[in-house]
C-alpha positions in Angstrom: 97.2 93.9 75.8 96.8 96.9 73.5 100.0 99.0 73.0 101.8 101.1 73.6 101.8 100.5 77.3 100.6 103.4 79.4 100.2 104.0 83.1 97.2 102.1 84.5 94.8 103.8 86.8 92.2 101.6 88.5 89.0 102.9 90.1 87.9 100.3 92.7 84.8 100.4 94.9 81.0 100.4 95.0 78.3 102.1 93.0 80.0 105.6 93.2 82.7 103.9 91.1 80.5 101.7 88.9 78.3 104.6 87.9 81.2 107.0 87.5 80.9 106.9 83.7 77.2 107.9 83.8 75.8 111.4 84.0 79.2 113.0 83.0 80.7 111.1 86.0 84.1 111.5 87.5 85.4 108.3 86.0 84.5 109.5 82.5 86.0 112.9 83.2 89.3 111.4 84.4 89.4 109.2 81.2 88.9 112.3 79.1 91.6 114.3 81.0 94.0 111.4 80.8 93.3 110.4 77.1 96.6 109.5 75.4 98.3 109.6 78.8 96.9 106.8 81.0 94.4 104.0 80.8 91.5 104.1 83.3 90.2 100.7 84.4 86.8 100.5 86.1 86.2 98.0 88.8 83.1 99.2 90.5 80.4 97.0 92.1 77.1 98.6 93.1 75.8 97.7 96.5 79.2 96.5 97.8 80.7 97.2 101.2 84.3 96.9 102.4 83.9 93.3 103.4 83.1 92.3 99.8 85.9 94.4 98.6 88.3 92.5 100.8 87.0 89.2 99.4 88.0 89.9 95.8 91.3 91.6 96.3 93.4 88.7 95.0 91.1 88.4 91.9 91.0 92.1 91.0 94.6 92.9 92.1 96.6 89.7 91.7 100.1 90.1 93.1 101.7 88.1 90.2 100.3 90.3 87.4 102.8 91.2 84.8 101.8 94.9 85.0 100.7 96.5 88.2 98.7 99.7 88.3 100.4 103.0 88.7 97.4 104.4 90.7 94.5 102.9 92.5 91.6 105.1 93.6 89.4 103.4 96.2 85.9 104.3 97.3 84.1 102.1 99.9 82.2 103.2 102.9 78.9 104.6 102.1 77.1 101.3 102.1 79.0 100.2 105.2 77.7 103.2 107.0 74.0 102.2 106.5 72.3 101.3 109.7 72.0 97.6 110.4 68.8 95.8 109.3 66.8 93.9 111.9 67.1 90.7 109.8 70.9 90.7 110.0 71.1 91.1 106.2 72.3 94.1 104.4 75.5 96.0 103.7 76.1 97.5 107.1 79.6 97.0 108.5 80.4 98.1 112.1 82.8 101.1 112.1 85.8 99.2 113.7 85.4 96.4 111.2 85.2 98.9 108.3 88.4 100.5 109.4 90.2 97.1 109.5 88.8 96.1 106.1 90.2 99.3 104.6 93.5 98.6 106.3 93.6 95.2 104.7 92.8 96.7 101.3 95.5 99.3 101.6 98.1 96.8 102.7 97.3 94.5 99.8 97.4 97.4 97.3 100.7 98.7 98.7 102.2 95.3 98.2 101.6 95.2 94.5 104.5 97.4 93.5 106.7 100.0 95.0 105.4 102.3 92.3 101.7 101.7 92.9 100.2 104.9 94.4 96.9 105.0 96.3 94.1 107.6 96.8 91.2 106.7 99.1 87.9 108.6 98.8 86.0 109.2 102.0 82.2 108.7 102.0 80.4 111.7 100.5 77.4 113.3 102.2 73.9 112.4 101.3 70.7 114.3 100.8 68.5 112.3 103.2 65.2 113.7 102.0 66.0 113.0 98.3 67.2 109.5 99.2 64.0 108.7 101.1 61.9 109.7 98.2 64.0 107.7 95.7 64.1 104.4 97.8 60.9 104.4 99.7 59.2 102.0 97.2 62.3 100.0 96.4 64.0 98.8 99.6 62.9 97.9 103.1 64.0 100.2 105.9 67.0 101.7 104.1 68.6 104.0 106.7 71.5 106.1 105.5 72.2 109.4 107.2 74.6 112.2 106.6 75.9 111.8 110.1 76.7 108.1 109.7 78.6 109.0 106.4 80.6 111.6 108.4 81.7 109.0 111.0 82.8 106.5 108.4 84.6 109.2 106.4 86.4 110.5 109.4 87.5 107.0 110.3 88.9 106.5 106.9 90.7 109.8 106.8 92.3 109.0 110.2 93.4 105.6 108.9 95.0 107.2 105.8 96.9 109.7 108.0 98.2 106.8 110.1 99.3 104.8 107.0 100.6 107.8 105.0 98.0 107.3 102.2 96.6 110.1 100.2 92.9 110.7 101.0 90.1 113.0 99.8 87.5 114.1 102.3 84.5 114.2 100.0 82.1 114.7 102.9 83.4 118.1 103.5 84.5 119.0 100.0 81.0 118.5 98.6 79.3 120.4 101.4 81.6 123.3 100.9 79.3 124.1 97.9 76.4 126.2 99.2 73.8 124.4 96.9 75.2 120.9 97.3 71.8 119.5 98.4 70.1 120.4 95.2 73.0 120.1 92.6 75.3 117.3 93.6 73.2 114.1 93.5 70.9 112.2 91.1 69.0 110.3 93.9 70.4 111.6 97.2 73.5 109.4 97.1 74.9 109.0 93.6 76.7 111.9 92.0 75.4 114.3 89.4 77.8 115.9 86.9 78.3 118.8 89.4 79.1 116.4 92.2 81.5 114.5 90.0 83.3 117.7 89.1 84.1 118.2 92.8 85.5 114.6 93.0 87.8 115.2 89.9 89.0 118.6 91.3 90.0 117.0 94.6 91.7 114.0 93.0 93.7 116.3 90.6 94.7 118.5 93.6 96.1 115.4 95.3 97.9 114.3 92.2 99.4 117.8 91.6 100.6 118.2 95.2 101.9 114.6 95.7 105.7 114.3 95.7 105.5 111.1 93.7 108.2 110.1 91.2 107.1 110.0 88.5 104.3 112.4 88.9 100.9 111.1 87.9 99.3 114.5 87.4 98.0 114.8 83.8 100.1 117.7 82.9 103.3 115.8 83.8 102.6 112.7 81.8 103.7 112.5 78.1 101.1 112.5 75.4 101.2 109.4 73.2 102.3 109.9 69.6 102.5 113.7 70.0 105.3 114.3 67.5 104.7 116.8 64.7 103.6 115.3 61.4 102.9 116.5 57.8 99.5 114.8 58.2 98.5 117.4 60.9 95.8 119.9 60.1 96.9 122.8 58.0 97.1 126.2 59.6 95.5 129.5 58.5 98.6 130.5 56.5 98.1 127.5 54.3 101.8 126.5 54.7 102.3 125.2 58.2 100.6 122.4 60.2 99.0 122.5 63.6 99.7 119.7 66.1 96.5 119.2 68.1 97.7 116.3 70.2 97.0 118.2 73.5 93.9 120.0 72.4 91.3 120.3 75.0 89.0 123.0 73.5 86.0 120.7 74.1 86.4 120.9 77.8 83.6 122.7 79.7 86.0 123.0 82.7 89.7 123.8 82.3 91.3 121.4 84.7 94.3 122.3 86.8 
């Protein structure tokens, strides 16, 4: 364990999580925003559905761990929503089973600690035409529609309301942007930098509005080793120093 100990945020889910450090992804953006404030742990598994997520809960989130995460952000559902393959193989999970799987995941995560907070991400939309072009020569009968994503997203949002869990409706948040079809994806499913910015904006909105104690919003968390020092950079007057512990001048987007 590297010290000092910081709050731990875990991103758990399928490829939307695994690839979240690529293409200026939402995981990388969160790690940047929370630098010197929290440690972001990536537990993403491309191609996975909620059934596989349930299978590894005790390994990824052991209840006897010395330190439990302060926040777990979960995304599973897009692969579940794919239409069933005639062979019986594939990631499809019936809607009712998906809902029960997500319930099992939420119950397990809530049992880790009274201070472990959860945010569930609903399935984002897809650009069906772009997806067909990208996968036509890679997979057999890969059927994933925007409408099926909506059904699984709505089911998750409803479950979260029932269980009092914070949720982000990515299906609607991304489509609120007029040019979402052409700007938000790399292949029709996975998120571009523009799509990831929407994810981060929605997550930060939840964190800012949540009445959690302590707050996990980045502006509320202390910056590690932020005290003034004579080793700080020297200011223009040549006599004083400038503490740049919280500098974010490199940010393209000023996050709220």
